[in-house]
C-alpha positions in Angstrom: 198.8 71.6 227.0 197.9 68.2 225.9 201.2 65.7 224.8 200.7 64.0 221.6 202.9 60.7 221.7 203.7 59.0 218.2 201.4 56.2 217.0 203.5 53.3 215.5 201.8 54.2 211.8 203.4 57.5 212.4 207.0 55.8 212.9 206.5 53.4 210.3 205.3 56.3 207.4 209.0 58.3 209.3 210.8 55.2 208.2 208.9 55.3 204.5 210.2 59.0 204.1 213.9 58.1 205.4 214.0 55.3 202.5 212.6 56.8 200.1 214.8 60.4 200.7 217.7 57.6 200.9 216.9 56.3 197.1 216.6 59.7 195.9 220.4 60.9 197.4 221.5 57.9 195.5 219.8 58.8 192.5 220.9 62.1 192.3 224.8 60.7 193.0 224.5 59.3 189.4 225.1 61.5 186.3 223.1 62.8 184.5 221.9 60.8 181.0 223.1 62.0 178.2 220.4 63.5 176.2 223.1 64.2 172.7 219.9 62.8 169.8 223.1 62.7 167.2 225.2 60.1 169.5 225.6 57.0 168.1 225.7 54.3 170.9 225.6 51.1 168.4 226.2 50.9 164.6 222.8 50.5 162.6 222.1 47.7 161.9 222.8 46.0 158.4 220.6 46.7 155.4 218.5 43.8 153.8 219.2 43.8 150.1 216.7 43.5 147.7 216.7 40.8 145.5 213.8 41.8 143.0 
């Protein structure tokens, strides 16, 4: 049975996948976004008055 040794490219790809998993785990730790469309996060800009 042949034995296959990992190549340097395999090591780079594995480290890249570990980095992506770390980023995904950090993203999942954040609270879910607030998607309620009726919530006001800031006041509406003042309306311009027409002087006609």
